N, C-alpha and C positions, 0 to 999 in steps of 0.2 A: 174671882168671887167679888161680890157686891164691896166688901169692905176694903181692897185694895183697890177698888176702883174709885171708890169714895174719898181714898188720901191723894189718890194720883189728880183726883179733881183738885182739890186741896193746893196739891204742889204744881199742877198749870197756873192757876190761876196766881199763885206767888210770884211765878219766876215770869207770866207773860202781862200780868194787870188787868188786862179783859179780854176775854175771848167769848165769840159767841157759842151757841150749841151746837150749831153745824160745826164749827172748829174742833170742838169738844169731843164731839160724837168720832169725828175721822178722827182724832189722834188718840182715842180710847178704843175705836173701830167695835161702836155700837150707835144702836140707832138715837136720833136727837128726841124720841120720850124718853127714852133710859136714862139720858142725861137730864133731863127737864126733871124727871122722880127721885134724880138722884140729887138735883140742887135742894129739889124740897126735903131730902131727908137729911141732908147738911144743916138747913134752916131751923127743922126742927132739934135737931143736937145742937142748935146754939152756936154754930159757925155763921158767922157775920159775913154770909153771900147776898150778894144786891145786885138786882138787874138793870143796866140804862137802856132806856129806850134809843130808838134814831136807827137811823143807818149803819153808824158805827158804835151803836150799842152792842152788849152782852153781858154775861156775867164777871163780877170783880168781887174783890175782898175790902172791907175797911181797910184803911191805910192802918200801919201798925200791927197786924194780926201777928201772931206769933204760937206756935204749937210745932211741938217735936214727934218730927213723924220721917227721921232720917232714919230708921233701922230697917237694917235689909233683911229677907230672907234667904232661907237657903238657897233657893233657885237665881236670886238676884246677887248673891256675892258668887256663884260660878259664873254668870254671864260677866260679870267684871275680869273674870282672870282670862277668860277669850277676846274682851273688848277690845282688844288690838287688830281682830279681825269680825269686821260686823258679818261674814258671810259664815264664819266659823260659831259665831251664835246662833245663827239661821240654820248651819249644818245641825246643830245639835239641840233644835228645837228650844231656843234659849231667846231667841230675838226679842218676843213682849217683856220676858224679865230684863233682858238688856234696858230697853226703853226705858222702863219701869225704874232700873237702878238711876242709869243716869239722871232720872229728876229727882230722886231722891239726893244725890253726889252735887247736883246743882244747888237744890235748896239748902244744901248743908254747909256751903260756903257763904262768909260774911257778905251782908248785904252789899258792900263796896265791890267785891269781887265780883260780884255775878253778871254784871254786866259787860265787863272783861272778859271774862268763860265765854259767854253767850259771843261775842266778838270774834274770841279764837279759833270755837267751833265753825263758823262760817267762813274761815279763811282756809279750811281743810277738806280735803274730799277723799277716801279711803275706799278701793274698790267700788268703782260707780257700775253702774248697772249693765253699762255698754262701753266697749271701747274706741277710739278714732273713727273706725269702718262703720260705728251704729251695730257692731255685733254681740249680740244678748246672749251670754249663756243660759243655757237650757237648765230651767231652775227642780231642784230634786222635788219630789212629792213623797211626803213623807208623815204618816200621821201622826200628830200631836202624842196620842197617847202611847202608840209602839214608842216612840224618843225617850218618853217619860221612863218608861218602864225598863230599858235597856238602860240609860243613866242610871237609875237607883240600884240595878243590880253591880254595874261599874263599880259603882260608889260602897257598896255594902260590900262589896267582895261574896253576893252570893250566885250559885250558878244562873243560867238564865233558858229557856226553852225558846229555838227559834223556829216562826214557818218562814221557810227561806225558799225565796225562787231564785235557784242558779242560771247562770245563762245557758238558754238551751237545753233545762229540765225542768220537769213536772214540780211545784210546789211539795217539798218535803218537812215535816217536824226532827230537830236534831237540838241536842242538849249540850250546852258550849260552857266553859268558864272563862269568862270575859278579864281581859286586860286592860284594856284602855279605848278610848275613842281618837279618830284622827281626822283630819276636814286636810283636803288635798283639792284646792282651785275650787271650792264650792261644795265638794263631795263630801259626801262623810261615810266612814268606814270605821267598823267593829273590829279591834285583833283580840283574840280570841284562841284557846286551845279546845281540841277536843280527841278525848284518848290520848293526852299526851301531846297530839301533833299540832303546830302550831295552823291556825286559819284566819284567814281575813276576809269579812265580808259587809260587803257594800250594803249599806244602811237604807239606799230605796228599792232593796231588792226584801227587805224583811219585810211581810206581809203584815205579822202578829208577832209577838213578844209576852214573856211568862216569866218574873223574877220567882226563884224558888229560894225556900227556906234553907236549903244546904247549902254549906259553904263552896264558896268556886276553890280549886286546887290552881292554885298559883303564888310567886314570891311574894314576899311582903313589901319589895321595893320593884319599878320598874324605870326604864332607861325606854321611853315613848321613841325619842328619835332616834337612837339605837335601833330599838324593836323595828321599826319602818324602813329603816335602811337594809336592814339585813332580810326582808321580805321583798323588797322592790329589788332587790338582788337577786335572790331567787326566783321572783316571779322572769324577770328580765333572761334569767337563764334554763330557763323551760321552755315547753312547745318545742314545736319544727321551724326554728327560725330563720329570717330568710334575708340575705345581706341583698343590697339592691345597689347599684352602681348610678346615679341620676344627674339629672342637669335642670338647675330651679331658678326661676325668678328671684331675686333676692327680697323681693318685698314678703313673699311667702315663706322666708326662712322660719320665724316665730312658729307659722302653723305648722309647719313639717319635724319640727323639733318636739312639739308638743305631742305630736302623734306619734313619731316611732320612736321604739325602748331605746335607740342609741343610735350615737354620729362616731363614724370611726374615724374619718377624712372630710377636711373640706379645705376647698381652693375656689379662685375666682379666676373665670376664663377671660381672655381679652374682650367681650361683648357686655360684660359684666356680671352675665350671669354665674350662678354657684355651681360647683361639680363637688357633689355630696357622696358619699358611702354612707348609711345608712341600713339599720337592721329593724326588721319587722316581727311580730310575734309570729306570722305562719303567713300561707300564702296568700287566704283572703283578708289579712290585714292588710298586707302590701298591696292590693288591688285596688280594694277600699281606698287608702291612704292616695294613692296615685291618682284614683278616678277621680276623686274631691278636689284633685288641684288643677284639673281641666289643661287647659294649652299651657299654665303656667309652671308643670312640670315636664319631664321626658325621661323614662325609664331607659336605661343604656343596657342594663343584664338585672337580671338574667334573662335570655332570650325567650324563655316560655311569657315572661310579665309582658313584656313588650307584644306578642300575639295577641294575650287574653284582653289587652286593652285597647288592641287594634281592633279586635272581632266586636269586642262590646262596643267602638264608638262605630263601628259597620253598623251594627243591628238596627243602633238608635239612630243613624243616619239614613238609613233604609226607611225605617218608621216615618221620618217626617219629610221624605221627598215626594215634593210637590205631583 
């Protein structure tokens, strides 16, 4: 909304002193033309904003200008509750609200504390986009309108219609009773019940959502951490699970453990490699995980997995033979 954007411009100028139209546009994710129109609107409303010419110029507020702009709206308050993880805010569609809320929080600080707070923020980095090897997590593409509809139903306690595309199945509509939202490593999930049975839906697979007026059938209180642990345990216990004994280069231990359902034993060989017993969800999961590790892992058992990986490697090698 334009009103929120005008407030954001004033807060940004108060915190930074002077900003160019380009910098404001980048911060607010709008065009420079939109910023210029907003500056004109602020000036017409009596806000003492002025332009400084030159290479280091930009827009600034007259010294000493004060205004009360620190009231938080609903989404900004929610964003602060998940501010411990920026990925959490992004996963639930609250990234923009989080940025706006933090500007208001900084602006609410006494002037003598603002510089200290800004300096402290520069000394902290939480959940960077890439790790030390330059690996970047694949971002989930979830429409903002879908996330907003799901959030409203969860917090209002209303039933929710989802157009959901389960893995390997055509999308279809279903009505659920939403319980809560969970984010794990930047991936968002909706915990719900359907006809009284527990269900977990990955937010990136929700194609459309509609909040219904009918109240959801759910307990008034919920322990989301306990609910997530219970569902994770049931998930790991289901399917045609495959135990695998393998050798692994130690540099790839974390990658494997993030992929496998569980690791039941681990030891170190004389050459420094690891010997592990791990469990995968099914044969396809086991084959995929070992293939991703390439020469950094060797499946020792079961025999069929060794044969499958050998045949796959032979086929690839034959295709690229000179």
